[in-house]
Structures are given as structure tokens and as C-alpha cells.
VOGU-3710 file (C-alpha; in Angstrom, 3 decimals, decimal comma):
1> mdgvtaiani> -11,463/-39,609/19,216  -14,532/-37,743/18,029  -14,518/-35,166/15,205  -14,021/-32,017/17,155  -11,055/-33,644/19,069  -9,467/-34,516/15,713  -9,803/-31,006/14,562  -8,350/-29,598/17,746  -5,397/-31,998/17,634  -4,664/-30,823/13,981
11> lrmegvefva> -4,839/-27,139/15,050  -2,383/-27,872/17,832  -0,106/-29,659/15,267  -0,304/-26,538/13,132  0,953/-24,435/15,937  -2,314/-22,668/16,726  -2,064/-21,106/20,209  -5,538/-19,612/20,508  -8,879/-19,634/18,964  -11,503/-16,874/19,033
21> cvpyqpllea> -15,272/-17,562/19,389  -18,725/-16,083/20,260  -19,992/-17,467/22,609  -19,649/-21,205/22,277  -19,480/-24,244/19,938  -18,397/-27,785/20,499  -14,834/-27,322/19,167  -14,124/-24,708/21,922  -13,959/-27,288/24,701  -11,923/-29,748/22,488
31> aaiagirpmi> -9,509/-26,925/21,718  -9,096/-26,156/25,451  -8,381/-29,811/26,305  -5,760/-29,723/23,505  -4,020/-26,812/25,145  -5,329/-24,181/22,828  -6,533/-20,964/24,502  -10,251/-20,048/23,683  -10,890/-16,286/23,629  -14,593/-15,030/23,780
41> frqevtgihm> -15,434/-11,809/22,060  -18,421/-9,424/22,471  -19,247/-9,750/18,752  -18,181/-12,052/15,938  -16,840/-9,457/13,626  -14,214/-8,105/16,205  -13,084/-11,690/16,833  -12,707/-12,374/13,142  -10,914/-9,038/12,781  -8,557/-10,102/15,615
51> vdgysratng> -7,593/-13,396/13,965  -7,269/-11,383/10,701  -4,808/-8,973/12,433  -2,841/-11,923/13,805  -2,482/-13,476/10,370  -1,437/-10,237/8,858  1,050/-9,381/11,609  2,724/-12,759/11,416  2,567/-12,565/7,562  0,596/-15,713/7,305
61> qkigvfmmqn> 3,327/-17,719/9,105  0,831/-18,272/11,817  -2,900/-18,584/10,873  -5,666/-17,001/12,851  -8,562/-19,276/13,623  -12,168/-18,290/14,432  -14,989/-20,627/15,534  -18,670/-19,660/14,931  -21,639/-20,886/16,810  -24,249/-22,714/14,742
71> gpgaengfgg> -26,902/-20,441/13,369  -26,710/-16,857/14,442  -22,921/-16,948/15,256  -22,218/-17,942/11,656  -24,646/-15,402/10,371  -23,107/-12,590/12,409  -19,700/-13,260/11,124  -20,328/-12,440/7,458  -19,108/-8,859/7,538  -15,738/-9,762/9,206
81> vaqaysesvp> -15,153/-12,550/6,635  -15,971/-10,085/3,775  -13,352/-7,681/5,182  -10,645/-10,369/5,264  -11,588/-11,519/1,787  -11,196/-8,123/0,313  -7,922/-7,573/2,080  -6,588/-11,074/0,947  -5,969/-12,292/4,506  -5,516/-15,967/5,272
91> illlpagmar> -7,802/-16,967/8,255  -9,378/-20,309/9,052  -13,060/-20,326/9,870  -14,693/-23,242/11,651  -18,358/-22,746/11,971  -20,639/-25,254/13,700  -23,357/-26,358/11,361  -26,632/-28,296/11,525  -26,639/-32,070/11,346  -26,453/-33,446/7,832
101> dkrgvhpnfy> -30,067/-34,781/7,970  -31,199/-31,053/8,339  -29,736/-29,960/5,138  -32,246/-27,975/3,194  -34,681/-27,683/6,079  -35,866/-24,068/6,467  -34,652/-21,944/8,244  -31,420/-23,586/9,122  -28,405/-21,633/8,144  -25,889/-23,262/5,830
111> ptrsyetitk> -22,449/-21,407/6,005  -20,753/-23,496/3,445  -23,121/-22,137/0,710  -23,657/-18,686/2,143  -19,831/-17,952/2,465  -18,869/-19,226/-0,970  -18,528/-15,666/-2,386  -16,292/-14,271/0,257  -13,838/-17,215/0,796  -11,010/-18,777/-1,065
121> wadefnmver> -12,541/-22,064/-0,346  -15,723/-23,099/1,517  -16,654/-26,658/2,269  -17,978/-28,901/5,059  -16,650/-31,944/6,811  -19,158/-34,338/5,141  -17,564/-37,440/6,869  -15,563/-37,689/10,062  -12,949/-39,728/8,188  -12,273/-36,772/5,838
131> ipsmmrraft> -11,171/-34,492/8,595  -7,414/-35,030/8,269  -7,476/-34,612/4,435  -9,797/-31,600/4,375  -7,733/-29,858/7,048  -4,609/-30,551/5,155  -6,237/-29,048/2,017  -7,375/-26,051/4,025  -3,897/-25,191/5,338  -2,488/-25,736/1,842
141> klrtgrpgpv> -4,853/-23,116/0,391  -4,168/-20,782/3,309  -0,451/-20,924/2,635  -0,349/-21,103/-1,307  -1,128/-18,551/-3,913  -3,207/-15,471/-3,211  -4,119/-15,430/0,385  -7,777/-15,465/1,567  -10,104/-16,894/4,192  -10,908/-20,561/4,136
151> lleipadvat> -14,114/-22,050/5,826  -14,739/-25,569/6,903  -18,256/-26,190/8,380  -18,577/-28,800/11,140  -21,984/-30,549/10,982  -23,312/-31,355/14,464  -23,332/-35,163/13,750  -19,771/-35,094/12,337  -18,522/-33,216/15,439  -19,514/-36,127/17,650
161> aelpeelfdy> -18,859/-38,987/15,200  -15,888/-41,280/16,087  -12,676/-41,201/13,983  -10,676/-44,359/14,216  -7,110/-43,638/15,468  -5,527/-45,367/12,491  -7,235/-42,824/10,115  -5,699/-39,817/11,909  -2,705/-39,421/9,584  -2,206/-35,630/9,601
171> epprpvkqqa> 0,973/-33,872/8,606  1,138/-30,086/8,245  1,598/-29,189/4,525  4,362/-26,946/3,352  3,820/-23,706/1,464  4,160/-24,037/-2,332  5,691/-21,130/-4,207  6,492/-20,641/-7,866  8,845/-18,663/-10,034  7,823/-16,950/-13,258
181> dpsdvsraaa> 8,339/-18,045/-16,907  12,032/-17,058/-17,607  10,928/-15,615/-20,997  8,378/-13,307/-19,215  11,158/-12,211/-16,853  13,473/-11,437/-19,722  10,863/-9,306/-21,515  9,931/-7,530/-18,391  13,645/-6,763/-17,561  14,184/-5,306/-21,022
191> allaaerpvi> 11,015/-3,127/-20,736  12,178/-1,732/-17,425  15,531/-0,840/-18,782  13,836/0,810/-21,830  11,500/2,891/-19,639  12,387/6,569/-19,308  10,241/7,314/-16,295  9,407/4,130/-14,464  7,467/3,963/-11,140  7,196/0,884/-9,021
201> qagqgvlyae> 3,897/0,270/-7,259  4,319/-2,196/-4,466  1,401/-4,034/-2,903  0,651/-6,398/-0,052  2,038/-9,275/-1,985  5,633/-7,876/-1,258  4,832/-8,183/2,450  3,440/-11,663/2,202  6,467/-12,775/0,241  8,886/-11,143/2,575
211> atdelvelae> 10,268/-9,386/-0,525  11,155/-5,818/0,882  14,945/-6,443/0,537  14,578/-7,447/-3,084  12,331/-4,558/-3,775  14,757/-2,062/-2,341  17,565/-3,696/-4,395  15,457/-3,444/-7,578  14,602/0,201/-6,969  18,180/1,097/-6,291
221> flqapvmttl> 19,365/-0,843/-9,476  16,766/1,053/-11,654  16,827/4,250/-9,674  13,063/4,248/-9,853  10,650/5,852/-7,471  8,537/3,406/-5,347  5,026/3,968/-4,056  2,796/1,466/-2,286  -0,733/0,690/-2,369  -2,667/1,302/0,848
231> pgksafpenh> -2,607/-2,406/1,957  1,108/-2,445/0,804  2,175/0,543/2,912  5,336/-0,556/4,847  6,390/-2,924/2,070  9,052/-0,283/1,152  10,848/1,865/3,784  9,300/5,391/3,611  12,505/7,013/4,841  14,420/5,782/1,674
241> plaigaggps> 15,302/8,471/-0,751  13,361/6,744/-3,577  10,090/6,357/-1,414  7,252/8,584/-2,643  4,631/7,367/-0,225  1,296/5,353/-0,339  -1,589/5,814/-2,760  -5,175/5,768/-1,527  -8,146/8,121/-1,246  -5,545/10,435/0,078
251> ttamvnkylh> -2,073/10,376/-1,069  1,244/12,379/-1,225  2,312/15,129/-3,781  5,198/12,766/-4,721  2,808/10,034/-5,756  0,748/12,490/-7,701  3,815/13,792/-9,583  5,770/10,611/-10,293  2,932/8,297/-10,953  0,980/10,425/-13,346
261> gadtvfgvga> 4,333/11,461/-15,018  5,467/7,843/-15,380  5,673/6,112/-18,800  5,842/2,754/-17,182  4,246/1,317/-14,086  5,616/-1,795/-12,537  3,037/-3,394/-10,213  4,673/-5,720/-7,703  2,474/-7,825/-5,499  -0,438/-5,589/-6,320
271> sltksffavp> -3,688/-6,297/-8,015  -3,708/-3,045/-10,221  -7,419/-2,975/-9,615  -9,275/0,350/-10,245  -10,796/1,413/-6,997  -11,844/4,424/-4,820  -9,030/3,168/-2,548  -6,306/3,274/-5,196  -4,807/6,246/-6,988  -6,052/6,313/-10,553
281> iednkifihl> -3,518/5,531/-13,199  -3,922/6,681/-16,789  -4,397/3,771/-19,249  -1,839/5,039/-21,803  1,124/3,688/-19,773  3,162/0,568/-20,182  2,156/-1,953/-17,484  4,525/-4,586/-16,076  2,727/-6,739/-13,581  4,138/-9,247/-11,085
291> tndedaigre> 1,455/-11,085/-9,119  0,744/-14,718/-7,775  -2,913/-14,242/-8,781  -3,657/-15,147/-12,473  -6,960/-13,536/-12,122  -5,485/-10,040/-11,525  -3,517/-9,994/-14,835  -5,241/-7,859/-17,256  -8,209/-7,327/-14,916  -8,532/-3,549/-15,529
301> ykchypmlgd> -5,422/-2,505/-17,253  -3,903/-3,725/-20,429  -0,920/-5,753/-19,137  2,056/-5,593/-21,547  4,589/-7,632/-19,486  2,869/-10,081/-17,005  4,887/-12,315/-14,562  3,151/-14,999/-12,509  4,744/-16,085/-9,291  5,849/-15,256/-5,774
311> aklvlrqlld> 7,114/-11,774/-5,406  10,378/-12,573/-3,663  11,407/-15,402/-6,044  10,379/-13,442/-9,149  12,045/-10,312/-8,036  15,291/-12,330/-7,605  14,833/-13,626/-11,165  14,226/-10,210/-12,409  17,329/-8,865/-10,700  19,427/-11,545/-12,227
321> alkdlagapr> 17,958/-10,775/-15,716  18,670/-7,001/-15,246  22,276/-7,738/-14,350  22,669/-9,897/-17,387  21,282/-7,183/-19,640  22,787/-4,121/-18,067  25,791/-5,391/-16,250  25,826/-2,955/-13,263  23,185/-0,963/-11,411  22,496/2,502/-12,586
331> pvnralhadi> 24,549/5,216/-10,807  22,739/6,987/-7,975  20,409/9,547/-9,452  21,021/12,430/-7,083  18,858/14,777/-9,051  15,895/12,455/-8,704  16,550/12,014/-4,996  16,731/15,730/-4,479  13,509/16,304/-6,470  11,616/13,688/-4,431
341> rsvkeawlaq> 12,851/15,394/-1,251  12,001/18,880/-2,522  8,445/17,900/-3,580  7,958/16,215/-0,117  9,176/19,307/1,764  6,919/21,627/-0,191  3,926/19,318/0,369  4,589/18,965/4,085  5,012/22,711/4,354  1,455/23,096/3,002
351> wmprltsnek> 0,149/20,702/5,688  2,242/21,877/8,618  -0,298/24,330/9,824  -2,704/21,478/10,426  -0,089/18,947/11,529  1,197/21,368/14,158  -2,042/23,230/14,904  -2,643/24,729/18,392  -6,323/25,401/17,583  -9,187/24,112/19,908
361> pmnpyrvvwd> -11,018/21,844/19,436  -7,806/20,073/18,444  -7,066/19,295/14,802  -6,932/15,499/14,250  -3,772/15,971/12,073  -2,011/17,334/15,100  -2,946/14,193/17,083  -1,569/11,888/14,391  1,562/14,035/13,927  2,422/14,097/17,657
371> lmhtvdldnt> 1,642/10,344/17,902  4,103/9,635/15,182  6,785/11,778/16,681  6,333/10,269/20,198  6,514/6,488/19,579  9,440/4,443/18,553  8,600/3,898/14,868  10,871/0,868/14,603  9,111/-0,882/17,520  5,520/0,084/16,836
381> ivthesgsar> 2,663/-1,409/14,706  -0,004/1,000/13,931  -3,295/0,708/11,946  -5,961/3,137/10,900  -9,757/3,031/10,839  -12,112/3,416/7,967  -13,123/6,860/6,929  -11,377/10,100/8,194  -8,827/8,320/10,343  -7,423/6,568/7,176
391> eymspfwear> -7,117/9,838/5,460  -5,383/11,596/8,369  -2,863/8,843/8,758  -1,985/7,152/5,521  -0,235/9,992/3,646  1,716/11,229/6,611  2,738/8,366/8,819  6,196/7,216/8,055  6,362/3,393/7,772  9,905/2,176/8,056
401> qprsfigwgk> 9,681/-1,560/8,809  7,568/-4,276/7,042  4,138/-4,645/8,705  4,809/-1,661/10,972  1,762/-0,060/9,387  -1,264/-2,292/8,620  -3,016/-0,450/5,877  -6,396/-1,431/4,389  -9,182/-0,271/2,188  -11,618/-2,209/-0,057
411> stqlgyslgl> -14,488/-3,186/2,187  -13,614/-0,815/4,921  -15,840/-1,900/7,730  -16,059/0,438/10,692  -14,334/-1,035/13,654  -11,888/-3,216/11,813  -8,850/-1,407/13,402  -9,565/-2,524/16,960  -9,484/-6,171/16,123  -6,380/-5,796/13,842
421> amgaklafpd> -4,549/-4,153/16,783  -5,593/-6,887/19,236  -4,373/-9,519/16,765  -1,097/-7,713/16,101  -0,374/-7,483/19,816  -0,978/-11,198/20,235  1,412/-11,798/17,509  4,025/-9,366/18,872  3,558/-8,800/22,595  6,780/-6,844/22,910
431> kqvinvmgdm> 5,793/-4,179/20,277  3,710/-1,180/20,947  0,474/-1,581/19,045  -1,921/1,307/18,298  -5,158/1,772/16,358  -6,456/5,100/15,461  -10,211/5,450/15,002  -13,062/7,862/14,956  -16,128/8,227/17,213  -18,438/6,368/15,024
441> afstvgldie> -15,966/3,447/14,730  -15,610/3,250/18,445  -19,416/3,269/18,744  -19,510/0,244/16,495  -17,093/-2,071/18,325  -15,864/-0,280/21,474  -17,411/-2,930/23,846  -14,654/-5,250/22,866  -12,300/-3,046/24,659  -13,456/-5,244/27,581
451> tavrcdipil> -12,231/-8,287/25,707  -8,769/-6,651/25,495  -8,970/-6,000/29,299  -10,209/-9,537/30,101  -7,776/-11,291/27,793  -4,747/-9,179/28,763  -4,088/-7,503/25,282  -2,535/-4,139/26,106  -3,091/-2,057/22,982  -3,553/1,675/22,633
461> tvvnnnsyms> -6,749/2,873/21,021  -6,789/6,552/19,961  -10,192/7,910/19,383  -10,478/11,191/17,545  -13,991/12,401/18,622  -15,443/15,284/16,781  -19,015/14,119/17,109  -19,358/14,319/13,336  -18,879/12,273/10,249  -16,326/14,397/8,490
471> iyddsrfpta> -15,493/12,041/5,659  -18,828/12,704/3,988  -19,080/15,759/1,869  -21,879/18,018/3,160  -23,013/18,579/-0,501  -24,205/15,017/-0,623  -27,256/15,543/1,625  -27,523/19,132/2,645  -31,230/19,018/3,513  -30,766/15,851/5,686
481> iqkyqvkslg> -27,870/17,487/7,464  -29,532/20,849/8,089  -32,994/19,501/8,911  -32,205/16,155/10,692  -28,511/16,595/11,729  -27,663/13,182/10,313  -23,881/13,741/10,422  -23,948/14,557/14,114  -22,919/11,987/16,662  -22,375/11,779/20,384
491> gqfaevaaam> -20,629/9,729/23,163  -18,388/9,905/26,181  -15,890/7,222/25,151  -13,171/7,648/27,702  -15,823/7,058/30,410  -17,035/3,957/28,535  -13,518/2,598/28,160  -12,798/3,252/31,934  -15,994/1,509/32,983  -14,750/-1,589/31,147
501> gayaekitep> -11,502/-1,604/33,018  -9,118/0,155/30,530  -6,766/3,016/31,371  -8,703/5,956/29,750  -8,276/9,715/29,381  -10,107/12,509/27,608  -7,800/15,148/26,103  -8,982/18,657/25,180  -5,763/20,715/25,145  -3,195/20,339/22,306
511> eeivpainra> -0,281/20,691/24,752  -1,576/17,519/26,552  -1,432/15,249/23,506  2,129/14,076/24,073  2,006/13,739/27,800  -1,219/11,685/27,438  0,278/9,447/24,783  3,334/8,738/27,159  0,948/7,943/30,006  -0,978/5,539/27,760
521> iaanaagepa> 2,234/3,815/26,592  3,271/3,414/30,265  -0,100/1,831/30,974  0,381/-0,573/28,154  3,852/-1,478/29,388  2,164/-2,324/32,740  -0,156/-4,663/30,924  -3,203/-2,314/30,662  -5,185/-1,640/27,518  -5,548/2,122/27,067
531> vlefitrdeg> -7,982/4,396/25,294  -7,268/8,070/24,571  -10,212/10,178/23,527  -9,112/13,378/21,809  -11,770/16,027/21,440  -11,029/17,259/17,923  -12,628/19,579/15,347  -14,491/18,689/12,201  -11,637/18,386/9,648  -12,714/17,554/6,220
541> nfskf> -9,567/18,478/4,232  -7,652/15,629/2,908  -4,375/15,264/0,883  -6,045/14,507/-2,382  -4,547/15,199/-5,860
//
């Protein structure tokens, strides 16, 4: 067999059902022959975002795979890979490359070298005989430790070289997980029991480790409030009496009160990195940190009690240690539960005029609020866009099930939500999948709605169109705004979506929000992708503390 046939056969052995590409490379035909569905996208970044969403929705149990065309295709994919790297998503990238005798010849593009800074591992198949061993190493890295993209470049001459059958000895590798040092666990358990006002901050690592049950048990044992990071939103059920919401550029009053009032912060499956997309934490707290990434320990906060390992395994160790030290869980702290509920009710009361507004143009908070109260939250996967859409959704959307809300920040590429939703729908075709975006994001990637139509991926895209970039404070560039209208945008997006074959509506009346959502959901159920364009006002007020 030739090199690309060997790679395709390994992908099939790994359970890969589809690969995404723009527009062609030699592996595409080999994959099709092997029974792996090729999916062609309008642009590389959306295809990469789609396989990213597939990996995230399946929790890395299935790996999304993207193939890049030699030269421009590999060049164009950089932004999508950077987003996956920033969000710690395991995806496999297989770019076509120049023949080995063209190495170093200008202007040939060398993906292996160019992608080194935004991948967990980047290498090339330098010999056809090494394909099985390098693919085994790639899938080991994709399944072990802190997740991230892996890239293996396929030189043109290796793609066509012959691999003797006897050298094709591939066997899918198992994930490798680790527990923490027992002495580290004992120290952390004692510190948690000694804390007077602990807060648990849960990150995406809880989701990847499938550790929600252990996290709930720990919170109830300690009677400690739990917040999540933005990527970790849905790792802890937000209808639990100890849930205080997600922290990001916008957050909840509960996070503001309990995180800043805490004497001890326990980061679980979170990086504890200082960022615009994370609620700031004062340095004078006791930090307990559970992560599978040794590079995150002590990165920005002084870590008093580190534990290195898989979140599920280490939380179980920690629970056992707490039981040994304390005997029984703490009694239900009804006063704490009541206070969390009271703070939440007062906070929501402040926002209810926007969340239920009848004004026209419509308030985008009303769109999000009505959407949340129309769908079946236990059978829906939703994701937000970069910018204003993130701020409208992340504090107020109630995530009850793991991965029902795909939260993200960090690199924040415009248009990421569309690909995420498509990947999540391919992973869970029986769930309702929704992405909420703004007009500028739709302008960036909207043509790939046609890909959803062509490839039968019935997602619901909600576009809040205010023809304005609300996320940017006008004080940043008042002259540019007044003189050149730099924040003003335009577009007729429902018409664009309809022209590409999607079910589409433009909604201008608040009382039509829910009926339009129901019609779009019915269209999805019939197999049609749907786009709802809501004409909204400029809303620059966010739940910041």
C-alpha cells in the first residue's frame, strides 16, 4: 500500500468516520476508499473549527481530523489551529507537504516548522516506514495529558511511496492517566478542611476527565460553592444549590461575592491563568491546584498545594483522604444555600428588564433569555460567539449537563461558534445544537452555512444583528467612530442563508422570538439547517463586577 492508504487505514482503525478538507489533497481519495466520509468546507478555519467541536462534544473519545492542501491550504488553517491550541482541544491535522527534496527551497511552505508554536506536537512523516509508529505516537499524545492539536505533515513523495504490508503493524494506543502523589493529596485535603471560606473553580479538565460526579460529591462533602471557568462551564450543574455560575469577562454576582470573599481557591482541571477571559483572583489567597499539566502549576499564582493528575482519579483520591480525616461529610449548609439563592435572585432582578424587554429594536438579552426558556436544556448543546454574544450568554444560560454548553475564550476567533456547532451536531445528531453569534461573526464565516446544507448538518444559528460592534467601548476611538463610522456594519443575513438553502427568518418583533425559534427547531427536526436573524439594538451593558 502507498503512504496515504496506510494513513487512511489507520484512521479507520481509530474509528474516524469523516475527515474535513479544503479543497483536496491525496489523502482525501484514500480516506474515501477506506470508507471515511470526506467533507469539503468553504474555508479552512471553519472546517478546523468543526473537527474541534466534534472532539469537544465527544470529550476526546473521538478525534476530529482535518486535512490541509499543500501550500495555501496549510497556510490558511493557522488561525483555526491557534484557536484549538488555546482551548486545549485534541484534533489531528494532516497537511500535505512538499516533497522532501524541496525542503528549504523558497517559497515552499513547511507546516511542521510553522505550526510548532500552536500544536502539542508537530512533525512530518520523513519515511513511509515510520507511518504506523508516528500515527501511534500522535494518538497517544491526543489522548494523554493536557489535550491539544497534533500535526503530522505528509510530504508528497512519502504519500506515494510504498509501505510493505509486513511493516503495517498498527494497534490503537490506550489513554494513559495518572493519579497524584498520595502525600500531595493528604496535604490538600487537610488544607480544604481547614479553609473557612473555600471556593472551587472547575475548568475544562473536569469535562475531559468525565469528573462531574466526583466534583459534585466533593462540593457537597465540603459544602463549598462551585464556579466554573468559561471553558469549564457545564462541568458543574448550574441548577445545583452550590453553583455560583461561570467566570469570564462577564460573570455573576455570586461569583463576584464568593470568589473574592474566599480565603482558599481550589482550581480543579483549570489552568489558573490570569487572563481577560478569567475573573481576577486576589493573590493573597491559599491556592490548591489539581491539573494534569505540570506547566500550569505556579504559572501565575503561588500554588500552596499542587496535585498533578487526571481530575477524576485525583478527586476520588481526595474524597477518600477527606473521609479519612473528617469521617463524614459536612451537614448541609442551608444558610449558605439560601444566601447563594438570594444573591442570584437579586442579581437576576437587576437584569430582568433587559432579559424580558419589549423594546424595539429587540434587546439581545431577550433573545438569549427566550431561547433558553424555549429549548429542552437537557437535550440541547449550545455555544456562543466571540465578543458580545459571549457576554450575553455566559452569565445567564443555565448549563445542567456536561458539555451542554461549549464555552470558550482565549484566542476568540470570530466565527468559531459555527464550526463548533456543526461538529457537535455530527457527534450527537439527536440533540438540538445551537450557536449564537453576532453580525460581524456571521459575515466572517457565514458562507459555510452552505456546507451545513450540503452535508446535512441541521444546526440552528442565531444571529443577533445590530449592525454595530457593541463589544468595543466607544471611548477607545471616538474620532474614528464619529468621523468614519468604524463600528457600523451591514448585511441581510437571513436572505444570504436562504440563498444557500437553509431555513431562514428575519425577526423584528419581540413577541415573534419564541414562535420563530419553534419553527427553526421544527426545520432542524426535518433535517434543515436554520438561521434566525434577530434585528437587535446596540446593547453594550454587560454583567461585569
